[in-house]
PLY file of the C-alpha trace (Angstrom):
ply
format ascii 1.0
element vertex 297
property float x
property float y
property float z
element edge 296
property int vertex1
property int vertex2
end_header
79.71 -4.71 11.79
77.21 -1.85 10.16
74.48 -0.75 12.03
71.29 -1.59 11.72
69.76 -0.16 8.61
66.85 1.37 11.19
69.78 2.68 14.18
71.04 4.99 11.08
70.51 8.71 10.69
67.75 10.24 8.03
70.12 10.64 4.64
69.02 14.42 5.49
70.49 14.18 8.74
74.49 12.59 7.71
74.42 15.50 4.59
73.55 17.84 7.53
76.21 16.79 9.53
78.31 17.23 6.76
77.10 20.85 5.80
78.07 21.78 9.16
81.47 20.24 9.57
82.10 23.22 6.55
79.52 26.11 7.01
78.52 25.69 10.95
75.41 24.50 12.60
73.68 27.52 11.98
73.33 27.28 8.43
72.96 23.45 8.80
70.40 23.76 10.57
68.27 25.45 7.86
68.85 23.22 5.33
65.77 21.60 2.97
65.40 18.08 4.33
63.13 17.04 1.13
64.24 15.55 -1.66
62.78 13.86 -4.77
64.41 10.75 -6.11
63.76 9.86 -9.45
65.77 6.69 -10.12
69.70 7.76 -10.46
68.67 11.18 -10.47
68.36 13.37 -7.21
66.37 16.55 -7.41
66.74 19.38 -4.42
65.56 22.65 -3.61
67.89 24.76 -1.77
67.94 28.51 -1.60
70.77 30.43 -2.81
72.35 30.94 0.21
73.60 27.84 0.09
75.09 28.16 -3.49
78.51 28.34 -2.04
78.51 25.13 -0.51
76.67 23.25 -3.89
79.50 21.23 -4.41
80.05 20.13 -1.15
75.91 19.14 -1.23
75.83 17.36 -4.18
78.82 15.29 -3.21
77.26 14.26 0.06
73.86 13.88 -1.31
75.54 11.79 -3.96
77.09 9.83 -1.65
74.58 8.94 0.82
72.14 8.01 -1.88
74.32 6.68 -4.28
72.81 8.23 -7.42
74.38 9.20 -10.23
73.62 12.94 -10.42
72.49 15.41 -8.21
69.98 18.70 -9.84
69.12 21.26 -8.16
65.46 23.57 -8.63
66.89 27.16 -9.42
63.47 28.37 -11.22
59.77 27.34 -11.73
58.55 24.74 -14.13
59.25 27.10 -18.01
56.93 27.38 -20.59
53.98 25.76 -22.39
56.90 22.36 -22.83
56.93 22.33 -18.54
60.65 22.12 -18.82
62.25 22.00 -15.09
64.66 24.40 -14.15
67.53 23.11 -12.59
71.20 23.38 -12.25
73.60 20.29 -11.81
75.88 20.38 -8.73
76.68 16.52 -9.02
77.38 13.80 -11.27
76.82 14.05 -14.88
74.35 12.21 -16.85
70.59 13.62 -16.67
68.78 10.80 -18.18
67.33 8.22 -16.12
64.72 5.41 -15.42
61.53 5.21 -12.56
59.33 2.03 -12.04
56.31 3.18 -10.92
53.27 0.77 -10.24
54.72 -1.90 -12.92
55.55 0.87 -15.85
58.57 2.01 -16.79
59.33 5.51 -17.22
62.72 7.11 -19.37
63.05 10.58 -19.52
65.97 13.31 -18.97
65.39 14.80 -15.65
66.91 18.05 -16.52
64.52 18.61 -19.29
61.25 16.68 -18.85
59.36 17.32 -15.73
57.92 13.56 -14.07
55.88 14.88 -11.08
56.08 12.65 -8.01
52.52 14.23 -6.59
50.76 12.79 -9.59
51.75 8.83 -9.11
48.62 7.92 -7.68
46.41 10.02 -10.72
49.08 7.81 -13.41
47.80 4.72 -11.44
44.69 5.93 -11.51
44.10 6.26 -15.06
45.14 2.72 -15.36
42.54 1.51 -13.16
40.01 4.08 -15.08
40.33 2.84 -18.86
38.50 -0.75 -19.32
39.76 -3.51 -21.62
38.80 -2.05 -25.65
38.16 1.57 -24.83
39.91 3.98 -27.29
41.56 6.72 -25.67
43.07 10.24 -26.58
45.57 11.79 -24.29
45.49 15.54 -25.55
48.64 16.17 -22.96
50.40 13.11 -23.68
54.39 14.24 -22.42
56.26 11.03 -22.00
53.16 9.18 -21.87
52.31 9.94 -18.11
48.10 8.91 -19.01
48.58 7.20 -22.09
51.30 4.61 -21.08
48.84 2.94 -17.61
46.00 3.38 -20.32
47.53 1.11 -22.45
49.34 -1.50 -20.01
47.07 -2.19 -16.84
44.13 -0.54 -18.73
44.67 -2.65 -21.80
42.95 0.29 -24.21
42.38 -1.06 -27.39
44.00 2.15 -28.90
45.82 5.30 -27.49
46.10 8.40 -29.43
48.80 10.53 -27.62
49.30 14.20 -28.65
52.17 16.43 -27.61
54.02 19.32 -29.15
57.25 18.81 -27.87
59.32 16.40 -30.00
61.59 15.46 -26.91
58.81 13.95 -24.91
57.32 12.35 -28.13
60.60 11.30 -28.10
60.26 9.31 -24.46
56.98 8.66 -24.99
57.75 6.54 -28.38
60.24 4.61 -26.32
58.96 4.73 -23.36
55.58 2.47 -25.04
58.02 -0.18 -26.71
59.83 -0.26 -23.35
56.59 -1.25 -21.87
55.56 -3.77 -24.41
52.41 -1.37 -25.77
53.87 -0.05 -28.63
51.24 -1.64 -31.03
48.41 0.28 -29.05
50.00 3.65 -28.48
49.74 5.68 -31.50
52.34 9.05 -30.66
51.09 12.34 -32.36
53.55 15.13 -32.64
51.78 18.75 -33.00
49.31 21.58 -31.48
46.56 19.18 -30.07
44.15 22.05 -31.20
45.24 21.41 -35.01
46.79 17.99 -35.77
44.59 15.65 -37.35
42.49 13.42 -35.12
38.88 11.56 -35.80
36.10 13.13 -34.56
33.41 11.11 -32.20
36.11 8.39 -32.06
37.34 8.77 -28.01
35.82 6.44 -25.04
37.74 8.50 -22.87
39.84 11.77 -23.19
42.66 12.81 -20.90
42.84 16.38 -20.35
46.17 16.62 -18.28
47.18 20.44 -18.54
47.80 22.80 -15.77
47.05 25.06 -14.74
43.43 24.56 -16.46
42.36 22.19 -19.33
39.40 23.47 -19.41
39.73 25.55 -22.25
40.53 22.48 -24.43
36.75 20.96 -23.42
35.38 22.01 -26.85
37.92 19.69 -28.63
37.40 17.04 -26.36
33.69 17.07 -27.15
34.41 16.85 -30.41
36.51 14.04 -29.94
34.32 12.26 -27.59
31.79 9.47 -28.85
28.43 9.12 -26.86
29.10 8.58 -23.10
32.76 9.07 -23.04
34.52 10.06 -20.24
36.53 12.98 -20.14
39.49 13.86 -17.51
39.93 17.53 -16.80
42.85 18.95 -14.66
42.96 22.11 -13.15
44.63 24.33 -10.10
41.81 25.79 -7.98
42.27 27.55 -4.21
42.39 25.57 -1.91
38.88 26.22 -0.37
36.42 24.40 -2.00
38.71 23.38 -4.68
36.73 20.22 -6.12
33.22 21.74 -5.88
34.38 24.40 -8.03
36.30 22.64 -10.84
33.02 20.65 -10.84
31.36 23.74 -11.53
33.29 25.29 -14.07
33.85 21.59 -15.94
29.95 21.43 -16.05
30.01 25.22 -17.34
32.50 24.64 -19.92
30.83 21.58 -21.16
27.46 23.41 -21.78
28.84 26.33 -23.07
30.79 24.05 -25.83
27.21 22.71 -26.86
28.10 19.28 -24.45
25.79 17.75 -21.71
26.29 15.42 -19.14
25.35 12.13 -18.21
25.50 12.79 -14.43
26.92 15.07 -11.97
30.90 15.48 -12.93
33.24 13.78 -9.84
35.92 16.12 -8.65
39.34 14.87 -6.79
42.17 16.81 -5.28
45.41 15.04 -6.89
47.60 16.89 -4.70
48.76 20.73 -3.44
49.82 22.39 -5.34
51.78 25.51 -3.77
50.41 27.64 -0.54
46.90 28.05 -0.74
46.40 25.70 -4.26
45.36 22.53 -5.46
45.70 20.45 -8.07
42.58 18.88 -8.77
40.64 16.42 -11.97
37.06 16.23 -12.58
35.41 13.23 -14.46
32.77 13.65 -16.30
30.63 11.57 -18.75
29.54 13.61 -21.62
28.00 14.01 -24.94
29.46 15.89 -27.57
27.32 18.68 -30.06
26.04 16.07 -32.54
28.89 13.86 -32.35
28.79 10.62 -34.53
30.84 7.19 -33.61
34.05 7.08 -36.15
37.24 5.60 -35.52
40.90 6.00 -34.08
43.66 6.34 -36.47
46.18 3.42 -36.40
48.96 2.06 -37.29
0 1
1 2
2 3
3 4
4 5
5 6
6 7
7 8
8 9
9 10
10 11
11 12
12 13
13 14
14 15
15 16
16 17
17 18
18 19
19 20
20 21
21 22
22 23
23 24
24 25
25 26
26 27
27 28
28 29
29 30
30 31
31 32
32 33
33 34
34 35
35 36
36 37
37 38
38 39
39 40
40 41
41 42
42 43
43 44
44 45
45 46
46 47
47 48
48 49
49 50
50 51
51 52
52 53
53 54
54 55
55 56
56 57
57 58
58 59
59 60
60 61
61 62
62 63
63 64
64 65
65 66
66 67
67 68
68 69
69 70
70 71
71 72
72 73
73 74
74 75
75 76
76 77
77 78
78 79
79 80
80 81
81 82
82 83
83 84
84 85
85 86
86 87
87 88
88 89
89 90
90 91
91 92
92 93
93 94
94 95
95 96
96 97
97 98
98 99
99 100
100 101
101 102
102 103
103 104
104 105
105 106
106 107
107 108
108 109
109 110
110 111
111 112
112 113
113 114
114 115
115 116
116 117
117 118
118 119
119 120
120 121
121 122
122 123
123 124
124 125
125 126
126 127
127 128
128 129
129 130
130 131
131 132
132 133
133 134
134 135
135 136
136 137
137 138
138 139
139 140
140 141
141 142
142 143
143 144
144 145
145 146
146 147
147 148
148 149
149 150
150 151
151 152
152 153
153 154
154 155
155 156
156 157
157 158
158 159
159 160
160 161
161 162
162 163
163 164
164 165
165 166
166 167
167 168
168 169
169 170
170 171
171 172
172 173
173 174
174 175
175 176
176 177
177 178
178 179
179 180
180 181
181 182
182 183
183 184
184 185
185 186
186 187
187 188
188 189
189 190
190 191
191 192
192 193
193 194
194 195
195 196
196 197
197 198
198 199
199 200
200 201
201 202
202 203
203 204
204 205
205 206
206 207
207 208
208 209
209 210
210 211
211 212
212 213
213 214
214 215
215 216
216 217
217 218
218 219
219 220
220 221
221 222
222 223
223 224
224 225
225 226
226 227
227 228
228 229
229 230
230 231
231 232
232 233
233 234
234 235
235 236
236 237
237 238
238 239
239 240
240 241
241 242
242 243
243 244
244 245
245 246
246 247
247 248
248 249
249 250
250 251
251 252
252 253
253 254
254 255
255 256
256 257
257 258
258 259
259 260
260 261
261 262
262 263
263 264
264 265
265 266
266 267
267 268
268 269
269 270
270 271
271 272
272 273
273 274
274 275
275 276
276 277
277 278
278 279
279 280
280 281
281 282
282 283
283 284
284 285
285 286
286 287
287 288
288 289
289 290
290 291
291 292
292 293
293 294
294 295
295 296
């Protein structure tokens, strides 16, 4: 009879024991415990000292967690398309599906970034949106905020812009998979130049790091009077929220906009040593914008 689940060793300890048999207890003791599970794909961070044991570790994690594929992060998130730098050490397929707060996300974990630390913010996006709102997501990716805006948020229409064809492909599939394809309009192109209706949005998501503040003028041009904008940035951890709020206020005023109330800052997650990912919620009026309509199908 198998021991109760509570009596079993944690997954990392079982893998560590396998490594100790092959490499000795000293290296095994230094093995990082953390991992990110993305459906049937597991993502690890392993120092290069473990490279000779990548095949062993990949097979051990694959068996312990019963995942199809194991990836190791070997570098930073690369370029404007935020592409993971990974190496496959076990398995084959890297396309996976994640169920999160009632939303199904399909994507290629080797080619598309999916930050588990943003799960609360993705959920919050759906809670913020009100039925019948018209939403613009200027950095849509695979639908991180667009799908929650349309599904639990029940937005009337969501224009989802991204310049990565692969992300747009998955966004289109995810909208259909979640039953909101008729209300999500994928737009492939540069969000600074694609044709979007001015003064048409009740809410805009600016989910770009390290800072989406340079896109505030574009957002103000698309915003209806009293629209909400959600502006993401990376800040020094000490005073991160206050610093992001002040910078957002200054950027709105510099672009000719105004604020209906003091913006609110919120820490999303730690972002490396001494840094914090922050989002600022601001209700704004653009410079002379007039209400318009959003594109539909």
